[in-house]
C-alpha positions as YAML, in Angstrom:
chain: A
units: angstrom
residues:
- id: 1
  name: UNK
  ca: [-12.38, -54.98, 3.83]
- id: 2
  name: UNK
  ca: [-14.01, -56.80, 0.93]
- id: 3
  name: UNK
  ca: [-14.51, -59.90, 3.07]
- id: 4
  name: UNK
  ca: [-16.02, -57.78, 5.85]
- id: 5
  name: UNK
  ca: [-18.48, -56.15, 3.45]
- id: 6
  name: UNK
  ca: [-19.49, -59.49, 1.95]
- id: 7
  name: UNK
  ca: [-19.96, -61.09, 5.36]
- id: 8
  name: UNK
  ca: [-21.97, -58.27, 6.89]
- id: 9
  name: UNK
  ca: [-23.63, -56.88, 3.77]
- id: 10
  name: UNK
  ca: [-27.15, -57.75, 4.90]
- id: 11
  name: UNK
  ca: [-26.63, -56.01, 8.26]
- id: 12
  name: UNK
  ca: [-25.13, -52.93, 6.62]
- id: 13
  name: UNK
  ca: [-27.93, -52.80, 4.04]
- id: 14
  name: UNK
  ca: [-30.65, -52.97, 6.70]
- id: 15
  name: UNK
  ca: [-28.95, -50.40, 8.93]
- id: 16
  name: UNK
  ca: [-28.20, -47.92, 6.14]
- id: 17
  name: UNK
  ca: [-31.61, -48.35, 4.54]
- id: 18
  name: UNK
  ca: [-33.33, -47.66, 7.86]
- id: 19
  name: UNK
  ca: [-31.15, -44.61, 8.54]
- id: 20
  name: UNK
  ca: [-31.86, -43.23, 5.06]
- id: 21
  name: UNK
  ca: [-35.59, -43.92, 5.35]
- id: 22
  name: UNK
  ca: [-35.65, -42.19, 8.75]
- id: 23
  name: UNK
  ca: [-33.94, -39.11, 7.33]
- id: 24
  name: UNK
  ca: [-36.36, -38.93, 4.41]
- id: 25
  name: UNK
  ca: [-39.38, -39.38, 6.71]
- id: 26
  name: UNK
  ca: [-38.19, -36.66, 9.10]
- id: 27
  name: UNK
  ca: [-37.49, -34.21, 6.27]
- id: 28
  name: UNK
  ca: [-40.83, -34.94, 4.61]
- id: 29
  name: UNK
  ca: [-42.69, -34.45, 7.90]
- id: 30
  name: UNK
  ca: [-41.23, -31.00, 8.55]
- id: 31
  name: UNK
  ca: [-41.70, -29.99, 4.92]
- id: 32
  name: UNK
  ca: [-45.39, -30.89, 5.02]
- id: 33
  name: UNK
  ca: [-45.96, -29.19, 8.38]
- id: 34
  name: UNK
  ca: [-44.13, -26.05, 7.24]
- id: 35
  name: UNK
  ca: [-46.22, -25.89, 4.07]
- id: 36
  name: UNK
  ca: [-49.43, -26.37, 6.05]
- id: 37
  name: UNK
  ca: [-48.54, -23.63, 8.55]
- id: 38
  name: UNK
  ca: [-47.65, -21.23, 5.73]
- id: 39
  name: UNK
  ca: [-51.00, -21.82, 4.03]
- id: 40
  name: UNK
  ca: [-53.20, -21.64, 7.14]
- id: 41
  name: UNK
  ca: [-51.52, -19.10, 9.42]
- id: 42
  name: UNK
  ca: [-51.96, -15.39, 8.77]
- id: 43
  name: UNK
  ca: [-49.47, -14.34, 11.44]
- id: 44
  name: UNK
  ca: [-46.02, -15.81, 10.77]
- id: 45
  name: UNK
  ca: [-44.68, -14.69, 14.16]
- id: 46
  name: UNK
  ca: [-43.08, -17.65, 15.90]
- id: 47
  name: UNK
  ca: [-43.27, -19.71, 12.69]
- id: 48
  name: UNK
  ca: [-40.43, -22.10, 13.55]
- id: 49
  name: UNK
  ca: [-41.73, -22.68, 17.08]
- id: 50
  name: UNK
  ca: [-45.20, -23.53, 15.77]
- id: 51
  name: UNK
  ca: [-43.78, -25.89, 13.14]
- id: 52
  name: UNK
  ca: [-41.65, -27.67, 15.75]
- id: 53
  name: UNK
  ca: [-44.57, -27.95, 18.18]
- id: 54
  name: UNK
  ca: [-46.88, -29.50, 15.57]
- id: 55
  name: UNK
  ca: [-44.28, -31.71, 13.89]
- id: 56
  name: UNK
  ca: [-43.00, -33.07, 17.21]
- id: 57
  name: UNK
  ca: [-46.39, -34.70, 17.79]
- id: 58
  name: UNK
  ca: [-45.91, -36.80, 14.65]
- id: 59
  name: UNK
  ca: [-42.21, -37.68, 14.81]
- id: 60
  name: UNK
  ca: [-42.93, -41.22, 15.97]
- id: 61
  name: UNK
  ca: [-45.48, -41.62, 13.17]
- id: 62
  name: UNK
  ca: [-42.90, -40.55, 10.59]
- id: 63
  name: UNK
  ca: [-40.22, -42.91, 11.88]
- id: 64
  name: UNK
  ca: [-42.78, -45.70, 12.31]
- id: 65
  name: UNK
  ca: [-43.74, -45.35, 8.65]
- id: 66
  name: UNK
  ca: [-40.08, -45.64, 7.64]
- id: 67
  name: UNK
  ca: [-39.55, -48.71, 9.83]
- id: 68
  name: UNK
  ca: [-42.80, -50.30, 8.63]
- id: 69
  name: UNK
  ca: [-41.97, -49.90, 4.94]
- id: 70
  name: UNK
  ca: [-38.51, -51.40, 5.42]
- id: 71
  name: UNK
  ca: [-39.78, -54.27, 7.60]
- id: 72
  name: UNK
  ca: [-42.54, -55.07, 5.10]
- id: 73
  name: UNK
  ca: [-40.07, -55.05, 2.22]
- id: 74
  name: UNK
  ca: [-37.76, -57.47, 4.04]
- id: 75
  name: UNK
  ca: [-40.64, -59.67, 5.20]
- id: 76
  name: UNK
  ca: [-42.10, -59.89, 1.69]
- id: 77
  name: UNK
  ca: [-38.66, -60.63, 0.31]
- id: 78
  name: UNK
  ca: [-38.20, -63.41, 2.85]
- id: 79
  name: UNK
  ca: [-41.59, -64.83, 1.98]
- id: 80
  name: UNK
  ca: [-40.93, -64.76, -1.76]
- id: 81
  name: UNK
  ca: [-37.46, -66.30, -1.49]
- id: 82
  name: UNK
  ca: [-38.03, -68.53, 1.53]
- id: 83
  name: UNK
  ca: [-37.31, -71.78, -0.28]
- id: 84
  name: UNK
  ca: [-33.99, -70.35, -1.50]
- id: 85
  name: UNK
  ca: [-33.03, -68.86, 1.88]
- id: 86
  name: UNK
  ca: [-31.95, -65.28, 1.08]
- id: 87
  name: UNK
  ca: [-28.66, -64.17, 2.61]
- id: 88
  name: UNK
  ca: [-30.35, -62.11, 5.35]
- id: 89
  name: UNK
  ca: [-32.86, -64.75, 6.42]
- id: 90
  name: UNK
  ca: [-32.01, -67.20, 9.21]
- id: 91
  name: UNK
  ca: [-35.61, -68.41, 9.46]
- id: 92
  name: UNK
  ca: [-36.01, -67.41, 13.08]
- id: 93
  name: UNK
  ca: [-39.68, -67.91, 14.00]
- id: 94
  name: UNK
  ca: [-41.84, -64.80, 13.74]
- id: 95
  name: UNK
  ca: [-45.30, -66.17, 14.36]
- id: 96
  name: UNK
  ca: [-47.78, -66.28, 17.22]
- id: 97
  name: UNK
  ca: [-47.87, -69.74, 18.73]
- id: 98
  name: UNK
  ca: [-48.53, -70.70, 22.34]
- id: 99
  name: UNK
  ca: [-44.93, -70.27, 23.45]
- id: 100
  name: UNK
  ca: [-44.64, -66.95, 21.64]
- id: 101
  name: UNK
  ca: [-47.76, -65.58, 23.32]
- id: 102
  name: UNK
  ca: [-46.37, -66.64, 26.69]
- id: 103
  name: UNK
  ca: [-43.04, -64.95, 25.94]
- id: 104
  name: UNK
  ca: [-44.77, -61.75, 24.83]
- id: 105
  name: UNK
  ca: [-47.04, -61.73, 27.89]
- id: 106
  name: UNK
  ca: [-44.11, -62.18, 30.26]
- id: 107
  name: UNK
  ca: [-42.17, -59.35, 28.64]
- id: 108
  name: UNK
  ca: [-45.21, -57.08, 28.57]
- id: 109
  name: UNK
  ca: [-45.85, -57.66, 32.27]
- id: 110
  name: UNK
  ca: [-42.23, -56.88, 33.12]
- id: 111
  name: UNK
  ca: [-42.25, -53.68, 31.08]
- id: 112
  name: UNK
  ca: [-45.50, -52.46, 32.59]
- id: 113
  name: UNK
  ca: [-44.28, -53.24, 36.11]
- id: 114
  name: UNK
  ca: [-41.03, -51.30, 35.59]
- id: 115
  name: UNK
  ca: [-42.90, -48.29, 34.19]
- id: 116
  name: UNK
  ca: [-45.62, -48.29, 36.86]
- id: 117
  name: UNK
  ca: [-43.21, -48.67, 39.79]
- id: 118
  name: UNK
  ca: [-40.88, -45.99, 38.41]
- id: 119
  name: UNK
  ca: [-43.77, -43.54, 37.95]
- id: 120
  name: UNK
  ca: [-45.02, -44.25, 41.48]
- id: 121
  name: UNK
  ca: [-41.55, -43.64, 42.96]
- id: 122
  name: UNK
  ca: [-41.04, -40.42, 41.00]
- id: 123
  name: UNK
  ca: [-44.50, -39.17, 41.93]
- id: 124
  name: UNK
  ca: [-44.11, -40.03, 45.63]
- id: 125
  name: UNK
  ca: [-40.67, -38.41, 45.71]
- id: 126
  name: UNK
  ca: [-41.93, -35.18, 44.18]
- id: 127
  name: UNK
  ca: [-39.81, -35.52, 41.05]
- id: 128
  name: UNK
  ca: [-42.88, -35.45, 38.78]
- id: 129
  name: UNK
  ca: [-46.41, -34.08, 39.15]
- id: 130
  name: UNK
  ca: [-49.75, -35.31, 37.84]
- id: 131
  name: UNK
  ca: [-51.44, -32.45, 35.99]
- id: 132
  name: UNK
  ca: [-54.72, -34.20, 35.24]
- id: 133
  name: UNK
  ca: [-56.81, -35.33, 32.27]
- id: 134
  name: UNK
  ca: [-56.53, -33.27, 29.09]
- id: 135
  name: UNK
  ca: [-59.05, -33.11, 26.25]
- id: 136
  name: UNK
  ca: [-57.24, -30.67, 23.95]
- id: 137
  name: UNK
  ca: [-53.59, -30.17, 23.08]
- id: 138
  name: UNK
  ca: [-51.57, -26.98, 23.41]
- id: 139
  name: UNK
  ca: [-52.48, -26.03, 19.83]
- id: 140
  name: UNK
  ca: [-56.20, -26.51, 20.48]
- id: 141
  name: UNK
  ca: [-56.73, -29.82, 18.67]
- id: 142
  name: UNK
  ca: [-58.55, -32.74, 20.35]
- id: 143
  name: UNK
  ca: [-56.17, -34.94, 22.31]
- id: 144
  name: UNK
  ca: [-57.82, -38.33, 21.72]
- id: 145
  name: UNK
  ca: [-57.05, -38.64, 17.98]
- id: 146
  name: UNK
  ca: [-53.49, -37.47, 18.64]
- id: 147
  name: UNK
  ca: [-53.15, -39.83, 21.60]
- id: 148
  name: UNK
  ca: [-54.46, -42.78, 19.59]
- id: 149
  name: UNK
  ca: [-52.26, -42.05, 16.56]
- id: 150
  name: UNK
  ca: [-49.22, -41.59, 18.81]
- id: 151
  name: UNK
  ca: [-49.89, -44.88, 20.59]
- id: 152
  name: UNK
  ca: [-50.38, -46.79, 17.33]
- id: 153
  name: UNK
  ca: [-47.28, -45.20, 15.79]
- id: 154
  name: UNK
  ca: [-45.21, -46.05, 18.86]
- id: 155
  name: UNK
  ca: [-46.34, -49.69, 18.82]
- id: 156
  name: UNK
  ca: [-45.64, -50.01, 15.08]
- id: 157
  name: UNK
  ca: [-42.27, -48.40, 15.73]
- id: 158
  name: UNK
  ca: [-41.39, -50.93, 18.44]
- id: 159
  name: UNK
  ca: [-42.63, -53.98, 16.52]
- id: 160
  name: UNK
  ca: [-40.81, -53.08, 13.31]
- id: 161
  name: UNK
  ca: [-37.56, -52.24, 15.09]
- id: 162
  name: UNK
  ca: [-37.60, -55.51, 16.99]
- id: 163
  name: UNK
  ca: [-38.17, -57.27, 13.68]
- id: 164
  name: UNK
  ca: [-35.22, -55.47, 12.12]
- id: 165
  name: UNK
  ca: [-32.74, -55.64, 15.00]
- id: 166
  name: UNK
  ca: [-33.61, -58.75, 16.99]
- id: 167
  name: UNK
  ca: [-35.18, -60.89, 14.26]
- id: 168
  name: UNK
  ca: [-32.84, -60.00, 11.37]
- id: 169
  name: UNK
  ca: [-29.59, -58.37, 12.50]
- id: 170
  name: UNK
  ca: [-28.89, -60.29, 15.73]
- id: 171
  name: UNK
  ca: [-29.29, -63.79, 14.20]
- id: 172
  name: UNK
  ca: [-27.02, -62.75, 11.34]
- id: 173
  name: UNK
  ca: [-24.33, -61.57, 13.77]
- id: 174
  name: UNK
  ca: [-24.64, -64.84, 15.68]
- id: 175
  name: UNK
  ca: [-23.49, -66.68, 12.54]
- id: 176
  name: UNK
  ca: [-20.10, -64.96, 12.64]
- id: 177
  name: UNK
  ca: [-19.59, -63.83, 16.22]
- id: 178
  name: UNK
  ca: [-20.00, -65.19, 19.72]
- id: 179
  name: UNK
  ca: [-23.21, -64.64, 21.65]
- id: 180
  name: UNK
  ca: [-21.97, -61.69, 23.70]
- id: 181
  name: UNK
  ca: [-20.39, -59.94, 20.72]
- id: 182
  name: UNK
  ca: [-23.59, -60.35, 18.69]
- id: 183
  name: UNK
  ca: [-25.78, -58.96, 21.48]
- id: 184
  name: UNK
  ca: [-23.47, -56.01, 22.10]
- id: 185
  name: UNK
  ca: [-23.06, -55.33, 18.38]
- id: 186
  name: UNK
  ca: [-26.82, -55.24, 17.84]
- id: 187
  name: UNK
  ca: [-27.24, -52.95, 20.85]
- id: 188
  name: UNK
  ca: [-24.64, -50.49, 19.54]
- id: 189
  name: UNK
  ca: [-26.30, -50.43, 16.11]
- id: 190
  name: UNK
  ca: [-29.70, -49.75, 17.67]
- id: 191
  name: UNK
  ca: [-28.44, -46.98, 19.95]
- id: 192
  name: UNK
  ca: [-26.46, -45.45, 17.10]
- id: 193
  name: UNK
  ca: [-29.61, -45.31, 15.00]
- id: 194
  name: UNK
  ca: [-31.54, -43.74, 17.89]
- id: 195
  name: UNK
  ca: [-28.80, -41.14, 18.32]
- id: 196
  name: UNK
  ca: [-29.18, -40.31, 14.63]
- id: 197
  name: UNK
  ca: [-32.96, -40.00, 14.99]
- id: 198
  name: UNK
  ca: [-33.33, -38.20, 18.34]
- id: 199
  name: UNK
  ca: [-29.99, -36.82, 19.63]
- id: 200
  name: UNK
  ca: [-29.92, -38.72, 22.93]
- id: 201
  name: UNK
  ca: [-28.65, -37.35, 26.23]
- id: 202
  name: UNK
  ca: [-26.06, -39.36, 28.16]
- id: 203
  name: UNK
  ca: [-28.47, -41.33, 30.36]
- id: 204
  name: UNK
  ca: [-30.75, -42.01, 27.38]
- id: 205
  name: UNK
  ca: [-27.75, -43.58, 25.68]
- id: 206
  name: UNK
  ca: [-26.84, -45.66, 28.74]
- id: 207
  name: UNK
  ca: [-30.39, -46.85, 29.43]
- id: 208
  name: UNK
  ca: [-31.03, -47.74, 25.80]
- id: 209
  name: UNK
  ca: [-27.85, -49.82, 25.86]
- id: 210
  name: UNK
  ca: [-29.03, -51.62, 29.00]
- id: 211
  name: UNK
  ca: [-32.48, -52.18, 27.48]
- id: 212
  name: UNK
  ca: [-31.07, -53.54, 24.23]
- id: 213
  name: UNK
  ca: [-28.65, -55.84, 26.01]
- id: 214
  name: UNK
  ca: [-31.61, -57.16, 28.01]
- id: 215
  name: UNK
  ca: [-33.63, -57.76, 24.84]
- id: 216
  name: UNK
  ca: [-30.64, -59.45, 23.25]
- id: 217
  name: UNK
  ca: [-30.23, -61.95, 26.08]
- id: 218
  name: UNK
  ca: [-33.98, -62.55, 26.04]
- id: 219
  name: UNK
  ca: [-33.56, -63.53, 22.40]
- id: 220
  name: UNK
  ca: [-30.62, -65.81, 23.15]
- id: 221
  name: UNK
  ca: [-32.62, -67.69, 25.76]
- id: 222
  name: UNK
  ca: [-35.73, -68.39, 23.68]
- id: 223
  name: UNK
  ca: [-34.65, -67.83, 20.08]
- id: 224
  name: UNK
  ca: [-37.59, -65.44, 19.73]
- id: 225
  name: UNK
  ca: [-37.85, -61.65, 19.78]
- id: 226
  name: UNK
  ca: [-41.31, -61.55, 21.33]
- id: 227
  name: UNK
  ca: [-40.40, -61.32, 25.02]
- id: 228
  name: UNK
  ca: [-38.26, -58.28, 24.34]
- id: 229
  name: UNK
  ca: [-40.97, -56.89, 22.10]
- id: 230
  name: UNK
  ca: [-43.50, -57.13, 24.93]
- id: 231
  name: UNK
  ca: [-41.15, -55.45, 27.41]
- id: 232
  name: UNK
  ca: [-40.31, -52.54, 25.10]
- id: 233
  name: UNK
  ca: [-43.93, -52.03, 24.02]
- id: 234
  name: UNK
  ca: [-45.21, -51.91, 27.61]
- id: 235
  name: UNK
  ca: [-42.34, -49.75, 28.86]
- id: 236
  name: UNK
  ca: [-42.53, -47.11, 26.13]
- id: 237
  name: UNK
  ca: [-46.31, -47.25, 25.84]
- id: 238
  name: UNK
  ca: [-46.93, -46.77, 29.56]
- id: 239
  name: UNK
  ca: [-44.38, -44.01, 30.09]
- id: 240
  name: UNK
  ca: [-44.93, -42.06, 26.88]
- id: 241
  name: UNK
  ca: [-48.37, -42.72, 25.42]
- id: 242
  name: UNK
  ca: [-50.35, -43.34, 28.61]
- id: 243
  name: UNK
  ca: [-48.53, -41.24, 31.24]
- id: 244
  name: UNK
  ca: [-47.61, -38.47, 28.81]
- id: 245
  name: UNK
  ca: [-43.94, -38.36, 29.80]
- id: 246
  name: UNK
  ca: [-41.35, -37.39, 27.18]
- id: 247
  name: UNK
  ca: [-39.53, -40.17, 25.35]
- id: 248
  name: UNK
  ca: [-36.10, -39.25, 23.94]
- id: 249
  name: UNK
  ca: [-37.08, -35.58, 24.46]
- id: 250
  name: UNK
  ca: [-40.27, -36.01, 22.39]
- id: 251
  name: UNK
  ca: [-43.48, -34.92, 24.13]
- id: 252
  name: UNK
  ca: [-46.67, -36.97, 23.98]
- id: 253
  name: UNK
  ca: [-50.26, -35.77, 23.29]
- id: 254
  name: UNK
  ca: [-51.49, -37.95, 26.15]
- id: 255
  name: UNK
  ca: [-54.83, -37.91, 27.97]
- id: 256
  name: UNK
  ca: [-53.17, -38.49, 31.35]
- id: 257
  name: UNK
  ca: [-50.32, -36.04, 31.72]
- id: 258
  name: UNK
  ca: [-47.42, -36.26, 34.14]
- id: 259
  name: UNK
  ca: [-44.69, -33.62, 34.05]
- id: 260
  name: UNK
  ca: [-41.29, -33.36, 35.69]
- id: 261
  name: UNK
  ca: [-40.89, -30.74, 38.39]
- id: 262
  name: UNK
  ca: [-38.50, -27.98, 37.37]
- id: 263
  name: UNK
  ca: [-37.10, -27.78, 40.90]
- id: 264
  name: UNK
  ca: [-36.40, -31.50, 41.08]
- id: 265
  name: UNK
  ca: [-33.20, -33.19, 39.97]
- id: 266
  name: UNK
  ca: [-33.17, -34.06, 36.27]
- id: 267
  name: UNK
  ca: [-30.98, -37.06, 37.09]
- id: 268
  name: UNK
  ca: [-33.85, -38.60, 39.02]
- id: 269
  name: UNK
  ca: [-36.75, -37.66, 36.73]
- id: 270
  name: UNK
  ca: [-34.99, -37.47, 33.39]
- id: 271
  name: UNK
  ca: [-36.07, -33.86, 32.99]
- id: 272
  name: UNK
  ca: [-37.16, -32.78, 29.53]
- id: 273
  name: UNK
  ca: [-35.66, -35.96, 28.04]
- id: 274
  name: UNK
  ca: [-38.14, -38.16, 29.95]
- id: 275
  name: UNK
  ca: [-37.86, -41.00, 32.48]
- id: 276
  name: UNK
  ca: [-35.86, -43.17, 30.06]
- id: 277
  name: UNK
  ca: [-33.02, -40.76, 30.93]
- id: 278
  name: UNK
  ca: [-33.38, -41.13, 34.71]
- id: 279
  name: UNK
  ca: [-31.17, -42.90, 37.23]
- id: 280
  name: UNK
  ca: [-34.19, -44.83, 38.47]
- id: 281
  name: UNK
  ca: [-34.63, -46.33, 35.01]
- id: 282
  name: UNK
  ca: [-30.93, -47.21, 34.99]
- id: 283
  name: UNK
  ca: [-31.38, -49.24, 38.16]
- id: 284
  name: UNK
  ca: [-34.48, -51.07, 36.90]
- id: 285
  name: UNK
  ca: [-32.91, -51.88, 33.53]
- id: 286
  name: UNK
  ca: [-29.71, -53.08, 35.17]
- id: 287
  name: UNK
  ca: [-31.77, -55.49, 37.27]
- id: 288
  name: UNK
  ca: [-33.68, -56.62, 34.16]
- id: 289
  name: UNK
  ca: [-30.40, -57.17, 32.32]
- id: 290
  name: UNK
  ca: [-28.90, -59.15, 35.20]
- id: 291
  name: UNK
  ca: [-32.03, -61.31, 35.39]
- id: 292
  name: UNK
  ca: [-32.17, -61.92, 31.63]
- id: 293
  name: UNK
  ca: [-28.47, -62.73, 31.47]
- id: 294
  name: UNK
  ca: [-28.62, -65.10, 34.44]
- id: 295
  name: UNK
  ca: [-31.57, -67.01, 32.97]
- id: 296
  name: UNK
  ca: [-29.83, -67.40, 29.63]
- id: 297
  name: UNK
  ca: [-26.54, -68.41, 31.25]
- id: 298
  name: UNK
  ca: [-28.27, -70.98, 33.45]
- id: 299
  name: UNK
  ca: [-29.61, -72.78, 30.38]
- id: 300
  name: UNK
  ca: [-26.45, -72.27, 28.29]
- id: 301
  name: UNK
  ca: [-23.42, -72.45, 30.61]
- id: 302
  name: UNK
  ca: [-20.97, -73.26, 27.80]
- id: 303
  name: UNK
  ca: [-21.87, -70.48, 25.35]
- id: 304
  name: UNK
  ca: [-19.29, -67.79, 24.62]
...
């Protein structure tokens, strides 16, 4: 046990610190919203529903702040101790060069294509409906500031989590485990953290596993996290921030709002959980995983 803790201490520290920071951020968010509602609302009828409705629009911002603070702390620590190589730092490149930009662009294009095609299929099949362009939210506030803050928070969320899981945890696991074990281990840690943050439904869990395995094999092929970062940013940004579909059961204050049809199958549309919990997404992510794995295996036929 002692040897296990010493070997994986950096991974455990990052994971537990992120989980703790997420819990603190979530608690602080609901505390602040509850206090604000108590001070500004004369009628306390439906208090909890109003608090949940307002706070849900800023959940990603709260978790993004937690991820950003942790990522900055690790990055600054790496920078300060770079010449001494701290135990968590494997010096994987995290900078924008020509190859990195190409990797990011390729991943972004793939993510946008998956999201756009899935939305088109769901719309054509009657599983979702386009409700139009919205200027105010359900609580009467302007949508654009909420949309912009939600988009920025989501992008910060994705960038920081890729830094933590693909740039820090995965390379560390690769030092002690084979390639497949490291990719699967990182994916389980990520999905476990998401379950702690959002309470995933079954297909959310499955599709997040497929997505993280895909991002892991992307990393193995190039040694960079940026292709996976581009895919996740485009996929989540298009479905949640732009199209207004739920992500992990969290609604989006989007300008362009799509909504699942109550009469349609939740397995196909994802229902209230969003399209990341749909069978269509499962198919697309399985194809992405198979493609990413095949490309990595083609260049590294002897890796375990």
